[in-house]
Backbone atoms as SQL, in Angstrom:
CREATE TABLE atoms (id INTEGER PRIMARY KEY, chain TEXT, resi INTEGER, resn TEXT, atom TEXT, x REAL, y REAL, z REAL);
INSERT INTO atoms VALUES
  (1, 'A', 1, 'MET', 'N', -12.252, 6.564, -11.008),
  (2, 'A', 1, 'MET', 'CA', -11.027, 6.584, -9.929),
  (3, 'A', 1, 'MET', 'C', -9.999, 7.260, -10.785),
  (4, 'A', 2, 'ASN', 'N', -9.416, 7.877, -9.939),
  (5, 'A', 2, 'ASN', 'CA', -8.299, 8.362, -10.279),
  (6, 'A', 2, 'ASN', 'C', -7.028, 8.255, -9.944),
  (7, 'A', 3, 'ILE', 'N', -6.237, 8.379, -11.103),
  (8, 'A', 3, 'ILE', 'CA', -5.074, 7.749, -11.020),
  (9, 'A', 3, 'ILE', 'C', -3.528, 8.811, -11.414),
  (10, 'A', 4, 'GLN', 'N', -4.215, 9.606, -10.225),
  (11, 'A', 4, 'GLN', 'CA', -3.185, 10.832, -10.300),
  (12, 'A', 4, 'GLN', 'C', -1.691, 9.815, -9.619),
  (13, 'A', 5, 'PRO', 'N', -0.440, 10.914, -10.683),
  (14, 'A', 5, 'PRO', 'CA', 0.646, 10.467, -10.213),
  (15, 'A', 5, 'PRO', 'C', 0.805, 11.113, -8.664),
  (16, 'A', 6, 'ILE', 'N', 1.293, 10.337, -8.050),
  (17, 'A', 6, 'ILE', 'CA', 1.703, 11.489, -6.595),
  (18, 'A', 6, 'ILE', 'C', 3.410, 11.287, -7.048),
  (19, 'A', 7, 'GLU', 'N', 3.573, 12.236, -5.658),
  (20, 'A', 7, 'GLU', 'CA', 4.895, 12.064, -5.020),
  (21, 'A', 7, 'GLU', 'C', 5.997, 11.177, -5.206),
  (22, 'A', 8, 'PRO', 'N', 7.320, 10.280, -5.752),
  (23, 'A', 8, 'PRO', 'CA', 7.366, 9.098, -4.783),
  (24, 'A', 8, 'PRO', 'C', 8.890, 9.981, -3.286),
  (25, 'A', 9, 'THR', 'N', 8.404, 8.682, -2.752),
  (26, 'A', 9, 'THR', 'CA', 9.325, 8.873, -1.540),
  (27, 'A', 9, 'THR', 'C', 11.026, 8.944, -1.488),
  (28, 'A', 10, 'LYS', 'N', 11.460, 8.984, -0.841),
  (29, 'A', 10, 'LYS', 'CA', 12.622, 9.013, -0.707),
  (30, 'A', 10, 'LYS', 'C', 12.752, 7.648, -0.756),
  (31, 'A', 11, 'THR', 'N', 12.338, 7.058, 0.146),
  (32, 'A', 11, 'THR', 'CA', 12.509, 5.212, 0.615),
  (33, 'A', 11, 'THR', 'C', 12.092, 4.337, -0.848),
  (34, 'A', 12, 'GLY', 'N', 10.737, 4.880, -1.349),
  (35, 'A', 12, 'GLY', 'CA', 11.039, 4.389, -2.604),
  (36, 'A', 12, 'GLY', 'C', 11.181, 4.201, -4.056),
  (37, 'A', 13, 'LEU', 'N', 12.096, 5.447, -3.984),
  (38, 'A', 13, 'LEU', 'CA', 12.955, 5.387, -4.977),
  (39, 'A', 13, 'LEU', 'C', 13.921, 4.633, -4.686),
  (40, 'A', 14, 'ALA', 'N', 14.715, 4.463, -3.596),
  (41, 'A', 14, 'ALA', 'CA', 15.907, 4.149, -2.892),
  (42, 'A', 14, 'ALA', 'C', 15.602, 2.441, -3.747),
  (43, 'A', 15, 'VAL', 'N', 14.163, 2.011, -2.861),
  (44, 'A', 15, 'VAL', 'CA', 13.597, 0.256, -3.310),
  (45, 'A', 15, 'VAL', 'C', 13.863, 0.217, -4.832),
  (46, 'A', 16, 'LEU', 'N', 12.993, 1.138, -5.836),
  (47, 'A', 16, 'LEU', 'CA', 13.428, 0.874, -6.726),
  (48, 'A', 16, 'LEU', 'C', 15.235, 0.732, -7.792),
  (49, 'A', 17, 'GLU', 'N', 15.542, 1.870, -7.299),
  (50, 'A', 17, 'GLU', 'CA', 17.010, 2.004, -7.313),
  (51, 'A', 17, 'GLU', 'C', 17.905, 0.513, -7.038),
  (52, 'A', 18, 'LEU', 'N', 17.529, 0.094, -5.892),
  (53, 'A', 18, 'LEU', 'CA', 17.787, -1.521, -5.320),
  (54, 'A', 18, 'LEU', 'C', 17.332, -2.563, -6.711),
  (55, 'A', 19, 'GLN', 'N', 16.344, -2.495, -6.562),
  (56, 'A', 19, 'GLN', 'CA', 15.728, -3.769, -7.085),
  (57, 'A', 19, 'GLN', 'C', 15.975, -3.757, -8.462),
  (58, 'A', 20, 'ASN', 'N', 16.261, -2.293, -9.257),
  (59, 'A', 20, 'ASN', 'CA', 17.004, -2.366, -10.602),
  (60, 'A', 20, 'ASN', 'C', 18.008, -2.474, -10.447),
  (61, 'A', 21, 'LYS', 'N', 19.202, -2.013, -9.567),
  (62, 'A', 21, 'LYS', 'CA', 20.560, -3.201, -10.104),
  (63, 'A', 21, 'LYS', 'C', 20.871, -3.826, -9.825),
  (64, 'A', 22, 'LEU', 'N', 19.827, -4.699, -9.203),
  (65, 'A', 22, 'LEU', 'CA', 20.359, -5.802, -8.773),
  (66, 'A', 22, 'LEU', 'C', 19.053, -6.786, -8.527),
  (67, 'A', 23, 'PRO', 'N', 18.676, -7.492, -9.958),
  (68, 'A', 23, 'PRO', 'CA', 18.064, -7.455, -10.704),
  (69, 'A', 23, 'PRO', 'C', 17.247, -9.526, -10.241),
  (70, 'A', 24, 'ASN', 'N', 18.665, -10.595, -9.987),
  (71, 'A', 24, 'ASN', 'CA', 18.477, -11.845, -9.327),
  (72, 'A', 24, 'ASN', 'C', 17.986, -11.499, -7.916),
  (73, 'A', 25, 'ALA', 'N', 18.405, -10.645, -6.833),
  (74, 'A', 25, 'ALA', 'CA', 17.749, -10.801, -5.575),
  (75, 'A', 25, 'ALA', 'C', 16.263, -10.940, -5.221),
  (76, 'A', 26, 'ARG', 'N', 17.219, -11.968, -4.305),
  (77, 'A', 26, 'ARG', 'CA', 14.809, -11.779, -3.497),
  (78, 'A', 26, 'ARG', 'C', 14.641, -10.998, -2.681),
  (79, 'A', 27, 'ILE', 'N', 13.803, -10.273, -2.904),
  (80, 'A', 27, 'ILE', 'CA', 13.427, -9.335, -2.057),
  (81, 'A', 27, 'ILE', 'C', 12.419, -9.439, -0.814),
  (82, 'A', 28, 'VAL', 'N', 12.134, -8.631, 0.531),
  (83, 'A', 28, 'VAL', 'CA', 11.191, -9.145, 1.029),
  (84, 'A', 28, 'VAL', 'C', 10.875, -7.701, 1.019),
  (85, 'A', 29, 'TYR', 'N', 9.323, -7.410, 0.885),
  (86, 'A', 29, 'TYR', 'CA', 8.856, -6.313, 1.421),
  (87, 'A', 29, 'TYR', 'C', 8.135, -5.555, 2.480),
  (88, 'A', 30, 'VAL', 'N', 8.771, -4.978, 3.050),
  (89, 'A', 30, 'VAL', 'CA', 7.979, -4.894, 4.578),
  (90, 'A', 30, 'VAL', 'C', 8.192, -2.992, 4.665),
  (91, 'A', 31, 'THR', 'N', 6.716, -3.124, 4.620),
  (92, 'A', 31, 'THR', 'CA', 6.306, -1.379, 5.848),
  (93, 'A', 31, 'THR', 'C', 5.312, -1.203, 6.518),
  (94, 'A', 32, 'ALA', 'N', 5.207, -1.122, 7.407),
  (95, 'A', 32, 'ALA', 'CA', 3.893, -1.072, 7.953),
  (96, 'A', 32, 'ALA', 'C', 2.851, 0.667, 7.846),
  (97, 'A', 33, 'THR', 'N', 3.257, 1.415, 7.173),
  (98, 'A', 33, 'THR', 'CA', 2.287, 1.863, 6.403),
  (99, 'A', 33, 'THR', 'C', 1.893, 1.663, 4.837),
  (100, 'A', 34, 'GLY', 'N', 2.776, 1.068, 4.113),
  (101, 'A', 34, 'GLY', 'CA', 2.716, 1.371, 2.639),
  (102, 'A', 34, 'GLY', 'C', 2.059, 0.812, 2.246),
  (103, 'A', 35, 'ALA', 'N', 0.832, -0.598, 2.783),
  (104, 'A', 35, 'ALA', 'CA', -0.732, -1.414, 2.183),
  (105, 'A', 35, 'ALA', 'C', -1.401, -0.476, 2.750),
  (106, 'A', 36, 'SER', 'N', -1.186, 0.810, 3.308),
  (107, 'A', 36, 'SER', 'CA', -2.623, 0.799, 3.920),
  (108, 'A', 36, 'SER', 'C', -3.937, 2.426, 2.755),
  (109, 'A', 37, 'GLU', 'N', -2.643, 2.582, 2.008),
  (110, 'A', 37, 'GLU', 'CA', -3.009, 3.231, 0.724),
  (111, 'A', 37, 'GLU', 'C', -2.374, 2.477, -0.222),
  (112, 'A', 38, 'PRO', 'N', -3.040, 2.246, -1.410),
  (113, 'A', 38, 'PRO', 'CA', -2.678, 1.173, -2.341),
  (114, 'A', 38, 'PRO', 'C', -1.490, 1.455, -3.276),
  (115, 'A', 39, 'ARG', 'N', -2.124, 3.146, -3.340),
  (116, 'A', 39, 'ARG', 'CA', -1.325, 4.192, -5.016),
  (117, 'A', 39, 'ARG', 'C', 0.024, 3.272, -3.620),
  (118, 'A', 40, 'HIS', 'N', 0.668, 3.433, -2.756),
  (119, 'A', 40, 'HIS', 'CA', 1.946, 3.342, -2.399),
  (120, 'A', 40, 'HIS', 'C', 2.639, 1.794, -2.420),
  (121, 'A', 41, 'LEU', 'N', 2.176, 1.146, -3.378),
  (122, 'A', 41, 'LEU', 'CA', 2.364, -0.234, -3.624),
  (123, 'A', 41, 'LEU', 'C', 3.561, -0.329, -4.882),
  (124, 'A', 42, 'GLY', 'N', 3.381, 0.930, -5.354),
  (125, 'A', 42, 'GLY', 'CA', 3.611, 1.150, -7.042),
  (126, 'A', 42, 'GLY', 'C', 5.346, 0.260, -7.313),
  (127, 'A', 43, 'TYR', 'N', 6.368, 0.747, -6.008),
  (128, 'A', 43, 'TYR', 'CA', 7.676, 0.026, -6.270),
  (129, 'A', 43, 'TYR', 'C', 7.907, -1.445, -5.694),
  (130, 'A', 44, 'MET', 'N', 6.190, -2.064, -5.461),
  (131, 'A', 44, 'MET', 'CA', 6.267, -3.337, -5.041),
  (132, 'A', 44, 'MET', 'C', 6.294, -4.296, -6.775),
  (133, 'A', 45, 'PHE', 'N', 7.074, -3.832, -7.272),
  (134, 'A', 45, 'PHE', 'CA', 6.590, -4.481, -8.772),
  (135, 'A', 45, 'PHE', 'C', 6.622, -5.660, -8.703),
  (136, 'A', 46, 'ARG', 'N', 8.275, -6.643, -7.628),
  (137, 'A', 46, 'ARG', 'CA', 8.213, -8.098, -7.897),
  (138, 'A', 46, 'ARG', 'C', 7.267, -8.737, -7.242),
  (139, 'A', 47, 'LEU', 'N', 6.131, -8.506, -6.577),
  (140, 'A', 47, 'LEU', 'CA', 4.738, -8.665, -5.901),
  (141, 'A', 47, 'LEU', 'C', 4.676, -10.532, -7.125),
  (142, 'A', 48, 'GLY', 'N', 4.183, -9.367, -8.216),
  (143, 'A', 48, 'GLY', 'CA', 4.111, -10.199, -9.164),
  (144, 'A', 48, 'GLY', 'C', 1.797, -9.990, -9.474),
  (145, 'A', 49, 'LEU', 'N', 2.028, -9.042, -8.855),
  (146, 'A', 49, 'LEU', 'CA', -0.204, -8.043, -9.081),
  (147, 'A', 49, 'LEU', 'C', -0.499, -7.980, -10.200),
  (148, 'A', 50, 'TRP', 'N', 0.520, -7.251, -10.775),
  (149, 'A', 50, 'TRP', 'CA', 0.044, -7.079, -11.802),
  (150, 'A', 50, 'TRP', 'C', 1.241, -6.811, -13.367),
  (151, 'A', 51, 'CYS', 'N', 1.058, -7.550, -14.476),
  (152, 'A', 51, 'CYS', 'CA', 2.210, -7.626, -15.232),
  (153, 'A', 51, 'CYS', 'C', 0.867, -8.670, -15.924),
  (154, 'A', 52, 'GLN', 'N', 1.338, -8.680, -17.311),
  (155, 'A', 52, 'GLN', 'CA', 0.761, -9.854, -18.505),
  (156, 'A', 52, 'GLN', 'C', 1.385, -10.880, -17.646),
  (157, 'A', 53, 'GLY', 'N', 0.191, -11.785, -17.343),
  (158, 'A', 53, 'GLY', 'CA', -0.291, -12.996, -17.402),
  (159, 'A', 53, 'GLY', 'C', -0.789, -13.357, -15.751),
  (160, 'A', 54, 'THR', 'N', -1.450, -11.900, -14.681),
  (161, 'A', 54, 'THR', 'CA', -2.435, -11.522, -13.767),
  (162, 'A', 54, 'THR', 'C', -3.443, -11.145, -14.299),
  (163, 'A', 55, 'PRO', 'N', -4.205, -11.055, -12.974),
  (164, 'A', 55, 'PRO', 'CA', -5.556, -10.594, -13.526),
  (165, 'A', 55, 'PRO', 'C', -5.644, -8.888, -13.701),
  (166, 'A', 56, 'PHE', 'N', -4.126, -8.509, -13.264),
  (167, 'A', 56, 'PHE', 'CA', -4.017, -6.989, -13.723),
  (168, 'A', 56, 'PHE', 'C', -3.490, -6.396, -14.994),
  (169, 'A', 57, 'TYR', 'N', -3.165, -6.373, -15.862),
  (170, 'A', 57, 'TYR', 'CA', -2.075, -5.562, -16.493),
  (171, 'A', 57, 'TYR', 'C', -0.843, -5.522, -16.800),
  (172, 'A', 58, 'ASP', 'N', -1.831, -3.972, -16.325),
  (173, 'A', 58, 'ASP', 'CA', -0.223, -2.863, -15.641),
  (174, 'A', 58, 'ASP', 'C', -1.320, -2.803, -14.405),
  (175, 'A', 59, 'PHE', 'N', 0.179, -1.670, -13.289),
  (176, 'A', 59, 'PHE', 'CA', -0.147, -0.715, -11.954),
  (177, 'A', 59, 'PHE', 'C', -1.739, -0.148, -12.390),
  (178, 'A', 60, 'ALA', 'N', -2.002, 0.963, -13.118),
  (179, 'A', 60, 'ALA', 'CA', -3.739, 1.251, -13.014),
  (180, 'A', 60, 'ALA', 'C', -4.316, 0.568, -12.922),
  (181, 'A', 61, 'SER', 'N', -4.209, -0.623, -13.716),
  (182, 'A', 61, 'SER', 'CA', -5.568, -1.393, -13.447),
  (183, 'A', 61, 'SER', 'C', -5.671, -2.099, -12.489),
  (184, 'A', 62, 'PHE', 'N', -4.724, -2.666, -11.505),
  (185, 'A', 62, 'PHE', 'CA', -4.584, -3.068, -10.567),
  (186, 'A', 62, 'PHE', 'C', -5.529, -1.999, -8.711),
  (187, 'A', 63, 'ILE', 'N', -4.570, -0.883, -9.091),
  (188, 'A', 63, 'ILE', 'CA', -5.520, -0.011, -8.141),
  (189, 'A', 63, 'ILE', 'C', -6.419, 0.432, -8.737),
  (190, 'A', 64, 'GLY', 'N', -7.132, 0.360, -9.566),
  (191, 'A', 64, 'GLY', 'CA', -9.044, 0.389, -10.095),
  (192, 'A', 64, 'GLY', 'C', -9.045, -0.608, -9.431),
  (193, 'A', 65, 'THR', 'N', -9.281, -1.753, -9.785),
  (194, 'A', 65, 'THR', 'CA', -10.216, -2.595, -9.349),
  (195, 'A', 65, 'THR', 'C', -9.923, -2.601, -7.342),
  (196, 'A', 66, 'ILE', 'N', -8.677, -2.255, -6.540),
  (197, 'A', 66, 'ILE', 'CA', -8.891, -2.281, -5.406),
  (198, 'A', 66, 'ILE', 'C', -8.920, -1.259, -4.413),
  (199, 'A', 67, 'GLU', 'N', -9.306, -0.164, -5.177),
  (200, 'A', 67, 'GLU', 'CA', -9.766, 0.908, -4.885),
  (201, 'A', 67, 'GLU', 'C', -11.418, 0.548, -5.043),
  (202, 'A', 68, 'LYS', 'N', -11.694, 0.474, -6.005),
  (203, 'A', 68, 'LYS', 'CA', -13.312, -0.020, -6.282),
  (204, 'A', 68, 'LYS', 'C', -13.513, -0.931, -5.252),
  (205, 'A', 69, 'ASN', 'N', -13.313, -2.160, -4.578),
  (206, 'A', 69, 'ASN', 'CA', -13.630, -2.597, -3.752),
  (207, 'A', 69, 'ASN', 'C', -13.412, -2.359, -3.006),
  (208, 'A', 70, 'GLY', 'N', -12.470, -1.032, -2.321),
  (209, 'A', 70, 'GLY', 'CA', -12.964, -0.223, -0.700),
  (210, 'A', 70, 'GLY', 'C', -11.756, -0.783, 0.040),
  (211, 'A', 71, 'VAL', 'N', -11.932, -1.140, 1.534),
  (212, 'A', 71, 'VAL', 'CA', -11.977, -1.359, 2.488),
  (213, 'A', 71, 'VAL', 'C', -11.539, -3.214, 2.325),
  (214, 'A', 72, 'GLY', 'N', -12.447, -4.302, 1.748),
  (215, 'A', 72, 'GLY', 'CA', -12.936, -5.312, 1.638),
  (216, 'A', 72, 'GLY', 'C', -11.769, -5.732, 0.846),
  (217, 'A', 73, 'GLY', 'N', -11.430, -5.452, -0.452),
  (218, 'A', 73, 'GLY', 'CA', -10.403, -5.534, -1.755),
  (219, 'A', 73, 'GLY', 'C', -8.599, -5.652, -0.878),
  (220, 'A', 74, 'MET', 'N', -8.412, -4.818, 0.415),
  (221, 'A', 74, 'MET', 'CA', -7.791, -4.601, 0.653),
  (222, 'A', 74, 'MET', 'C', -7.333, -5.602, 1.887),
  (223, 'A', 75, 'GLU', 'N', -8.210, -6.339, 1.838),
  (224, 'A', 75, 'GLU', 'CA', -8.288, -6.833, 3.154),
  (225, 'A', 75, 'GLU', 'C', -7.967, -8.643, 2.332),
  (226, 'A', 76, 'LEU', 'N', -8.580, -8.423, 1.245),
  (227, 'A', 76, 'LEU', 'CA', -8.282, -9.891, 0.506),
  (228, 'A', 76, 'LEU', 'C', -7.112, -10.071, 0.095),
  (229, 'A', 77, 'LEU', 'N', -6.466, -8.503, -0.128),
  (230, 'A', 77, 'LEU', 'CA', -5.707, -8.962, -0.568),
  (231, 'A', 77, 'LEU', 'C', -4.248, -9.146, 0.421),
  (232, 'A', 78, 'ALA', 'N', -4.201, -8.550, 1.517),
  (233, 'A', 78, 'ALA', 'CA', -3.208, -9.285, 2.452),
  (234, 'A', 78, 'ALA', 'C', -3.455, -10.382, 2.961),
  (235, 'A', 79, 'MET', 'N', -4.146, -10.698, 2.331),
  (236, 'A', 79, 'MET', 'CA', -4.373, -12.556, 3.091),
  (237, 'A', 79, 'MET', 'C', -3.715, -13.491, 1.779);
């Protein structure tokens, strides 16, 4: 598993900033390409896929599991 940090995009940083400024806002994540690479889901923390009380304690454990399961893992996540 290679959890090297990637350079954040301007869009990703803007989404993080909005989420931090508006903690009670409802969020809808819409992306044409973000879900094609699991590492690009990092700013989507409000999905609740990784945190205490979920199968993935943190983003690194989420990425490790999804990448280990390949395309099948991504397909299951998309469902």
